[in-house]
C-alpha positions as CSV (number, residue, x, y, z in Angstrom):
1,M,0.1,-0.4,-0.3
2,P,1.6,3.0,-1.0
3,S,2.4,5.5,2.1
4,P,1.0,9.5,1.8
5,Q,4.6,10.4,1.0
6,D,4.5,8.5,-1.9
7,N,1.6,10.9,-3.5
8,P,2.9,14.3,-2.4
9,N,0.0,17.0,-2.6
10,D,0.0,19.9,-5.2
11,Q,1.6,22.3,-2.2
12,D,4.3,20.0,-1.8
13,I,5.1,19.2,-5.7
14,Y,4.9,23.4,-6.1
15,Q,7.3,23.8,-3.1
16,E,10.0,21.4,-4.3
17,H,9.5,23.5,-7.8
18,V,9.8,26.8,-6.1
19,L,13.1,25.8,-3.9
20,D,14.4,24.1,-7.1
21,H,14.6,27.4,-8.8
22,Y,15.7,29.4,-5.5
23,E,19.0,26.6,-5.4
24,D,19.8,26.2,-9.0
25,P,18.0,29.6,-10.6
26,Y,17.4,29.7,-14.3
27,N,20.0,32.7,-16.0
28,R,21.5,34.2,-12.8
29,G,24.4,36.3,-13.3
30,P,25.0,39.7,-14.9
31,L,24.4,39.4,-18.9
32,A,27.0,41.7,-20.9
33,T,25.2,41.9,-24.0
34,A,22.1,43.5,-22.8
35,T,20.0,45.6,-24.8
36,H,17.9,46.5,-21.7
37,A,18.0,46.3,-18.2
38,H,16.0,47.7,-14.8
39,D,16.2,47.0,-11.0
40,G,13.4,46.9,-8.4
41,K,13.0,46.6,-4.5
42,N,10.7,45.5,-2.3
43,P,10.8,48.0,0.9
44,L,8.8,46.1,3.1
45,C,11.5,43.0,3.2
46,G,14.5,44.1,1.5
47,D,13.9,42.1,-1.7
48,K,16.1,43.3,-4.6
49,I,16.0,42.2,-8.5
50,H,18.3,43.6,-11.7
51,I,17.1,42.2,-14.9
52,D,19.4,42.6,-18.2
53,L,17.0,41.6,-21.2
54,R,18.8,40.9,-25.0
55,L,16.0,41.5,-27.3
56,D,16.9,40.6,-30.9
57,A,15.7,42.4,-34.3
58,D,12.7,40.1,-34.3
59,G,11.5,41.9,-31.2
60,R,12.0,38.6,-29.4
61,V,13.4,38.4,-26.0
62,A,16.9,36.5,-26.8
63,E,18.0,36.4,-23.1
64,A,16.7,37.3,-19.6
65,W,19.0,37.0,-16.9
66,F,19.0,38.2,-13.2
67,E,20.7,39.3,-10.2
68,G,19.6,39.9,-6.7
69,D,18.6,39.3,-2.8
70,G,16.0,38.7,-0.9
71,C,13.4,36.1,0.0
72,V,13.0,32.2,-1.7
73,I,10.1,33.7,-3.4
74,S,11.2,36.8,-5.0
75,Q,14.4,34.7,-6.4
76,A,12.5,31.4,-7.4
77,S,10.0,33.8,-9.1
78,A,12.9,35.6,-11.0
79,S,13.9,32.4,-12.2
80,M,10.7,30.9,-13.2
81,L,9.8,34.1,-14.9
82,L,12.9,34.6,-16.5
83,E,12.9,30.9,-17.9
84,A,9.0,31.7,-19.3
85,I,9.8,34.8,-21.0
86,E,12.5,33.9,-23.1
87,G,11.9,33.4,-26.9
88,K,8.8,35.1,-26.5
89,T,8.0,38.8,-28.1
90,I,7.5,41.7,-26.6
91,E,3.9,42.2,-26.8
92,E,3.9,38.4,-25.4
93,V,5.7,40.1,-21.7
94,E,3.3,43.0,-21.9
95,N,0.4,41.1,-22.0
96,F,2.0,38.6,-19.3
97,S,-0.1,39.5,-16.3
98,A,0.4,40.0,-12.3
99,E,-2.4,37.0,-12.5
100,K,-0.7,34.7,-14.5
101,M,2.8,35.3,-13.1
102,L,1.0,34.1,-9.4
103,E,-0.3,31.0,-11.1
104,L,3.0,30.7,-12.8
105,F,4.8,30.5,-9.2
106,G,2.3,28.4,-8.1
107,P,1.8,28.3,-3.9
108,R,-1.3,30.5,-2.9
109,L,0.3,33.3,-1.3
110,T,-0.5,36.0,1.2
111,P,-1.3,39.7,-0.3
112,N,2.5,40.8,1.4
113,R,4.5,37.7,-0.1
114,Q,2.6,38.5,-3.6
115,K,4.4,41.2,-3.1
116,C,7.8,39.5,-3.2
117,C,6.5,37.3,-5.9
118,L,5.6,40.3,-8.2
119,L,8.8,41.8,-7.8
120,S,10.8,40.6,-10.4
121,W,7.5,40.6,-13.2
122,K,7.3,44.5,-12.5
123,V,11.0,44.6,-13.0
124,V,10.5,43.1,-16.3
125,Q,7.6,45.1,-17.5
126,G,10.2,48.5,-16.9
127,A,13.4,46.6,-18.9
128,L,11.2,46.6,-21.7
129,K,11.5,50.5,-21.7
130,R,14.9,50.9,-20.7
131,P,17.3,50.2,-23.6
132,V,21.1,50.1,-22.0
133,G,23.0,53.2,-22.4
134,T,20.0,55.7,-23.0
135,E,18.8,57.9,-20.1
136,A,16.2,56.9,-17.6
137,D,12.5,58.0,-18.9
138,P,10.8,59.7,-15.8
139,S,7.7,58.2,-17.3
140,V,8.9,54.6,-16.5
141,T,8.9,55.3,-13.5
142,E,5.6,56.7,-13.0
143,N,4.6,53.4,-14.8
144,D,6.5,51.7,-12.0
145,D,4.2,53.1,-10.1
146,E,1.4,52.3,-12.0
147,L,1.8,48.7,-11.8
148,D,1.6,49.0,-8.0
149,T,-2.0,50.2,-8.1
150,K,-2.9,48.2,-10.9
151,T,-1.7,44.9,-9.4
152,S,-3.4,45.4,-6.0
153,F,-4.1,42.6,-4.0
154,G,-4.8,43.8,-1.0
155,G,-2.2,44.6,2.4
156,P,-0.9,47.9,3.0
157,S,0.8,50.1,-0.4
158,L,4.1,50.2,-0.6
159,E,4.3,53.8,0.6
160,E,2.4,52.3,4.1
161,E,5.2,49.5,4.2
162,Q,7.7,52.0,4.2
């Protein structure tokens, strides 16, 4: 007769998947050939993410790399997201919603932990608008704030967390 350990529930499978991405992340490190890059942080828990993208002539994400420090959720979700967006068009990445990011991550998260998961998603959205070697466009920072209001999942706002 199989033991309960032989049939892990979905939550256990997701947790193993999360830990795999945390312990052996996809494309962690700098990308010398990046065409676009952006940084972001979550002041609530100190998570930091930097994402480098290389977009090809066809408007696709040819490579996506990240560096960062923070909790298991923020770092694992960055790995998962970059693996998922490589080869996608800019439009497909722009249309990848916060809800899809939470689905990609797997386990259900509290509102504050959702912010950890969504940090890399927000940084990718910003990176698409920040070519390397150009002045930062002030509207990109405004768009980052706009992403916060469009992706409210409850809990305190970033302003309230500081």
